[in-house]
TORKOL-4160 file (C-alpha; in steps of 0.2 Angstrom, whole numbers, padded with zeros to 4 digits, m for minus):
219
<pt num="1" X="m0157" Y="0023" Z="0066"/>
<pt num="2" X="m0155" Y="0012" Z="0052"/>
<pt num="3" X="m0158" Y="m0005" Z="0062"/>
<pt num="4" X="m0176" Y="0001" Z="0066"/>
<pt num="5" X="m0178" Y="0004" Z="0049"/>
<pt num="6" X="m0174" Y="m0013" Z="0041"/>
<pt num="7" X="m0188" Y="m0020" Z="0051"/>
<pt num="8" X="m0199" Y="m0017" Z="0036"/>
<pt num="9" X="m0195" Y="m0029" Z="0022"/>
<pt num="10" X="m0196" Y="m0016" Z="0008"/>
<pt num="11" X="m0181" Y="m0007" Z="0016"/>
<pt num="12" X="m0172" Y="m0022" Z="0023"/>
<pt num="13" X="m0162" Y="m0025" Z="0006"/>
<pt num="14" X="m0156" Y="m0007" Z="0006"/>
<pt num="15" X="m0148" Y="m0009" Z="0024"/>
<pt num="16" X="m0139" Y="m0024" Z="0018"/>
<pt num="17" X="m0132" Y="m0016" Z="0003"/>
<pt num="18" X="m0126" Y="m0002" Z="0015"/>
<pt num="19" X="m0115" Y="m0014" Z="0024"/>
<pt num="20" X="m0097" Y="m0014" Z="0021"/>
<pt num="21" X="m0087" Y="m0027" Z="0031"/>
<pt num="22" X="m0068" Y="m0022" Z="0029"/>
<pt num="23" X="m0056" Y="m0033" Z="0037"/>
<pt num="24" X="m0061" Y="m0031" Z="0054"/>
<pt num="25" X="m0081" Y="m0035" Z="0052"/>
<pt num="26" X="m0095" Y="m0043" Z="0062"/>
<pt num="27" X="m0094" Y="m0059" Z="0053"/>
<pt num="28" X="m0077" Y="m0065" Z="0059"/>
<pt num="29" X="m0066" Y="m0063" Z="0073"/>
<pt num="30" X="m0049" Y="m0053" Z="0071"/>
<pt num="31" X="m0034" Y="m0063" Z="0077"/>
<pt num="32" X="m0026" Y="m0051" Z="0091"/>
<pt num="33" X="m0015" Y="m0054" Z="0104"/>
<pt num="34" X="m0020" Y="m0054" Z="0121"/>
<pt num="35" X="m0016" Y="m0039" Z="0131"/>
<pt num="36" X="0001" Y="m0036" Z="0139"/>
<pt num="37" X="m0007" Y="m0027" Z="0154"/>
<pt num="38" X="m0022" Y="m0031" Z="0166"/>
<pt num="39" X="m0032" Y="m0025" Z="0179"/>
<pt num="40" X="m0026" Y="m0035" Z="0195"/>
<pt num="41" X="m0039" Y="m0046" Z="0202"/>
<pt num="42" X="m0050" Y="m0040" Z="0217"/>
<pt num="43" X="m0063" Y="m0048" Z="0227"/>
<pt num="44" X="m0081" Y="m0044" Z="0222"/>
<pt num="45" X="m0089" Y="m0039" Z="0205"/>
<pt num="46" X="m0083" Y="m0027" Z="0194"/>
<pt num="47" X="m0089" Y="m0016" Z="0180"/>
<pt num="48" X="m0084" Y="m0012" Z="0162"/>
<pt num="49" X="m0093" Y="0001" Z="0148"/>
<pt num="50" X="m0089" Y="m0001" Z="0131"/>
<pt num="51" X="m0098" Y="0007" Z="0116"/>
<pt num="52" X="m0096" Y="m0001" Z="0098"/>
<pt num="53" X="m0111" Y="0002" Z="0088"/>
<pt num="54" X="m0127" Y="m0005" Z="0091"/>
<pt num="55" X="m0129" Y="m0011" Z="0108"/>
<pt num="56" X="m0141" Y="m0027" Z="0103"/>
<pt num="57" X="m0125" Y="m0037" Z="0096"/>
<pt num="58" X="m0113" Y="m0030" Z="0109"/>
<pt num="59" X="m0124" Y="m0036" Z="0123"/>
<pt num="60" X="m0127" Y="m0052" Z="0115"/>
<pt num="61" X="m0108" Y="m0056" Z="0113"/>
<pt num="62" X="m0104" Y="m0052" Z="0131"/>
<pt num="63" X="m0119" Y="m0061" Z="0139"/>
<pt num="64" X="m0111" Y="m0076" Z="0131"/>
<pt num="65" X="m0093" Y="m0074" Z="0141"/>
<pt num="66" X="m0090" Y="m0085" Z="0156"/>
<pt num="67" X="m0088" Y="m0074" Z="0171"/>
<pt num="68" X="m0101" Y="m0061" Z="0165"/>
<pt num="69" X="m0115" Y="m0058" Z="0178"/>
<pt num="70" X="m0125" Y="m0046" Z="0168"/>
<pt num="71" X="m0125" Y="m0035" Z="0152"/>
<pt num="72" X="m0136" Y="m0019" Z="0150"/>
<pt num="73" X="m0137" Y="m0010" Z="0135"/>
<pt num="74" X="m0138" Y="0010" Z="0138"/>
<pt num="75" X="m0130" Y="0026" Z="0133"/>
<pt num="76" X="m0112" Y="0034" Z="0139"/>
<pt num="77" X="m0105" Y="0051" Z="0136"/>
<pt num="78" X="m0119" Y="0063" Z="0138"/>
<pt num="79" X="m0131" Y="0067" Z="0150"/>
<pt num="80" X="m0146" Y="0060" Z="0160"/>
<pt num="81" X="m0158" Y="0071" Z="0151"/>
<pt num="82" X="m0153" Y="0067" Z="0134"/>
<pt num="83" X="m0151" Y="0049" Z="0138"/>
<pt num="84" X="m0167" Y="0044" Z="0128"/>
<pt num="85" X="m0167" Y="0033" Z="0112"/>
<pt num="86" X="m0176" Y="0046" Z="0101"/>
<pt num="87" X="m0165" Y="0060" Z="0107"/>
<pt num="88" X="m0149" Y="0050" Z="0106"/>
<pt num="89" X="m0155" Y="0046" Z="0087"/>
<pt num="90" X="m0152" Y="0066" Z="0082"/>
<pt num="91" X="m0134" Y="0064" Z="0085"/>
<pt num="92" X="m0132" Y="0078" Z="0095"/>
<pt num="93" X="m0131" Y="0073" Z="0113"/>
<pt num="94" X="m0113" Y="0067" Z="0114"/>
<pt num="95" X="m0119" Y="0049" Z="0120"/>
<pt num="96" X="m0114" Y="0034" Z="0112"/>
<pt num="97" X="m0123" Y="0017" Z="0112"/>
<pt num="98" X="m0114" Y="0007" Z="0126"/>
<pt num="99" X="m0116" Y="m0009" Z="0137"/>
<pt num="100" X="m0112" Y="m0010" Z="0154"/>
<pt num="101" X="m0104" Y="m0027" Z="0159"/>
<pt num="102" X="m0104" Y="m0033" Z="0177"/>
<pt num="103" X="m0091" Y="m0046" Z="0178"/>
<pt num="104" X="m0082" Y="m0058" Z="0190"/>
<pt num="105" X="m0064" Y="m0055" Z="0189"/>
<pt num="106" X="m0060" Y="m0072" Z="0198"/>
<pt num="107" X="m0068" Y="m0079" Z="0180"/>
<pt num="108" X="m0064" Y="m0067" Z="0167"/>
<pt num="109" X="m0052" Y="m0051" Z="0167"/>
<pt num="110" X="m0053" Y="m0034" Z="0161"/>
<pt num="111" X="m0041" Y="m0037" Z="0148"/>
<pt num="112" X="m0050" Y="m0053" Z="0141"/>
<pt num="113" X="m0066" Y="m0042" Z="0139"/>
<pt num="114" X="m0055" Y="m0030" Z="0129"/>
<pt num="115" X="m0049" Y="m0043" Z="0118"/>
<pt num="116" X="m0067" Y="m0049" Z="0114"/>
<pt num="117" X="m0072" Y="m0031" Z="0112"/>
<pt num="118" X="m0057" Y="m0027" Z="0098"/>
<pt num="119" X="m0058" Y="m0043" Z="0089"/>
<pt num="120" X="m0077" Y="m0047" Z="0087"/>
<pt num="121" X="m0089" Y="m0037" Z="0097"/>
<pt num="122" X="m0086" Y="m0021" Z="0085"/>
<pt num="123" X="m0075" Y="m0015" Z="0071"/>
<pt num="124" X="m0063" Y="m0003" Z="0079"/>
<pt num="125" X="m0057" Y="0004" Z="0063"/>
<pt num="126" X="m0073" Y="0013" Z="0058"/>
<pt num="127" X="m0075" Y="0030" Z="0063"/>
<pt num="128" X="m0092" Y="0036" Z="0070"/>
<pt num="129" X="m0101" Y="0022" Z="0062"/>
<pt num="130" X="m0104" Y="0001" Z="0063"/>
<pt num="131" X="m0108" Y="m0007" Z="0047"/>
<pt num="132" X="m0125" Y="0003" Z="0041"/>
<pt num="133" X="m0126" Y="0013" Z="0055"/>
<pt num="134" X="m0118" Y="0030" Z="0055"/>
<pt num="135" X="m0116" Y="0045" Z="0066"/>
<pt num="136" X="m0106" Y="0046" Z="0083"/>
<pt num="137" X="m0118" Y="0037" Z="0094"/>
<pt num="138" X="m0111" Y="0022" Z="0086"/>
<pt num="139" X="m0093" Y="0028" Z="0089"/>
<pt num="140" X="m0080" Y="0016" Z="0097"/>
<pt num="141" X="m0076" Y="0021" Z="0114"/>
<pt num="142" X="m0072" Y="0014" Z="0129"/>
<pt num="143" X="m0078" Y="0022" Z="0147"/>
<pt num="144" X="m0066" Y="0016" Z="0162"/>
<pt num="145" X="m0073" Y="0015" Z="0177"/>
<pt num="146" X="m0057" Y="0019" Z="0186"/>
<pt num="147" X="m0038" Y="0024" Z="0183"/>
<pt num="148" X="m0033" Y="0006" Z="0181"/>
<pt num="149" X="m0045" Y="0002" Z="0169"/>
<pt num="150" X="m0040" Y="0019" Z="0159"/>
<pt num="151" X="m0022" Y="0013" Z="0159"/>
<pt num="152" X="m0025" Y="m0004" Z="0154"/>
<pt num="153" X="m0036" Y="0002" Z="0139"/>
<pt num="154" X="m0026" Y="0014" Z="0132"/>
<pt num="155" X="m0010" Y="0003" Z="0133"/>
<pt num="156" X="m0019" Y="m0012" Z="0124"/>
<pt num="157" X="m0025" Y="0001" Z="0111"/>
<pt num="158" X="m0006" Y="0006" Z="0109"/>
<pt num="159" X="m0001" Y="m0012" Z="0109"/>
<pt num="160" X="m0013" Y="m0016" Z="0095"/>
<pt num="161" X="m0008" Y="m0002" Z="0085"/>
<pt num="162" X="0010" Y="m0006" Z="0086"/>
<pt num="163" X="0005" Y="m0024" Z="0080"/>
<pt num="164" X="m0004" Y="m0018" Z="0065"/>
<pt num="165" X="m0017" Y="m0032" Z="0068"/>
<pt num="166" X="m0030" Y="m0021" Z="0058"/>
<pt num="167" X="m0027" Y="m0015" Z="0040"/>
<pt num="168" X="m0034" Y="0002" Z="0045"/>
<pt num="169" X="m0029" Y="0013" Z="0061"/>
<pt num="170" X="m0039" Y="0009" Z="0077"/>
<pt num="171" X="m0051" Y="0025" Z="0080"/>
<pt num="172" X="m0056" Y="0019" Z="0098"/>
<pt num="173" X="m0057" Y="0033" Z="0110"/>
<pt num="174" X="m0055" Y="0032" Z="0128"/>
<pt num="175" X="m0069" Y="0044" Z="0136"/>
<pt num="176" X="m0076" Y="0049" Z="0152"/>
<pt num="177" X="m0094" Y="0049" Z="0155"/>
<pt num="178" X="m0107" Y="0041" Z="0166"/>
<pt num="179" X="m0119" Y="0026" Z="0159"/>
<pt num="180" X="m0137" Y="0027" Z="0158"/>
<pt num="181" X="m0149" Y="0011" Z="0156"/>
<pt num="182" X="m0158" Y="0011" Z="0139"/>
<pt num="183" X="m0177" Y="0009" Z="0138"/>
<pt num="184" X="m0184" Y="m0008" Z="0142"/>
<pt num="185" X="m0187" Y="m0013" Z="0125"/>
<pt num="186" X="m0169" Y="m0013" Z="0120"/>
<pt num="187" X="m0164" Y="m0025" Z="0134"/>
<pt num="188" X="m0160" Y="m0043" Z="0129"/>
<pt num="189" X="m0165" Y="m0038" Z="0111"/>
<pt num="190" X="m0155" Y="m0052" Z="0103"/>
<pt num="191" X="m0163" Y="m0066" Z="0113"/>
<pt num="192" X="m0181" Y="m0059" Z="0114"/>
<pt num="193" X="m0181" Y="m0055" Z="0094"/>
<pt num="194" X="m0171" Y="m0070" Z="0085"/>
<pt num="195" X="m0179" Y="m0065" Z="0069"/>
<pt num="196" X="m0177" Y="m0047" Z="0066"/>
<pt num="197" X="m0169" Y="m0043" Z="0050"/>
<pt num="198" X="m0155" Y="m0034" Z="0058"/>
<pt num="199" X="m0151" Y="m0047" Z="0071"/>
<pt num="200" X="m0151" Y="m0060" Z="0058"/>
<pt num="201" X="m0140" Y="m0051" Z="0046"/>
<pt num="202" X="m0127" Y="m0042" Z="0058"/>
<pt num="203" X="m0129" Y="m0049" Z="0076"/>
<pt num="204" X="m0130" Y="m0069" Z="0074"/>
<pt num="205" X="m0114" Y="m0070" Z="0063"/>
<pt num="206" X="m0105" Y="m0059" Z="0076"/>
<pt num="207" X="m0111" Y="m0070" Z="0090"/>
<pt num="208" X="m0106" Y="m0086" Z="0081"/>
<pt num="209" X="m0089" Y="m0079" Z="0077"/>
<pt num="210" X="m0086" Y="m0076" Z="0095"/>
<pt num="211" X="m0091" Y="m0093" Z="0100"/>
<pt num="212" X="m0079" Y="m0101" Z="0087"/>
<pt num="213" X="m0064" Y="m0089" Z="0091"/>
<pt num="214" X="m0067" Y="m0089" Z="0110"/>
<pt num="215" X="m0074" Y="m0107" Z="0113"/>
<pt num="216" X="m0063" Y="m0107" Z="0129"/>
<pt num="217" X="m0074" Y="m0092" Z="0137"/>
<pt num="218" X="m0090" Y="m0095" Z="0128"/>
<pt num="219" X="m0105" Y="m0102" Z="0137"/>
């Protein structure tokens, strides 16, 4: 996977040259409307699972949302047997790098998380890639945890498509599949490795863009 290669100084420049931002990039939040439909608030914590490229940056963005209790990096869409970084890297498992978000619906709604996801957490117009990382494990996909989440996610995609807020079609898929936590060294990677070249180039600007665009809900 590209982001591990860039840890070596000699190849870091190649990864940077490979990045093409487009109008929906990791450096700024795209202004998009709030969702017209949302999951009703219920007592207790709820879970959302989103895939959108490297889970390091996704995790960092959603950890900064008020009302989010925890974020876990992992894999979704494949089997438990293949939920390992080296195997997922073969791009043959059906897994996508994903994050599991546990949140308090009394403080932040599912639709708000979706808005962050589409606006700044990743680029929903890139097919089977994000920035320098290519392959189906980097696809844009939502894994609803219940029927209501599925309806809200599908409706929001349709709403955004109709509003033409992106200059390219949204390729985000609504999928089924279990979530499996990634290896321990992937957890809290942004916080624990602030000077990693990939974090500096791609994820710090993304987190900064989130804090600017979503100041009201940023920690």
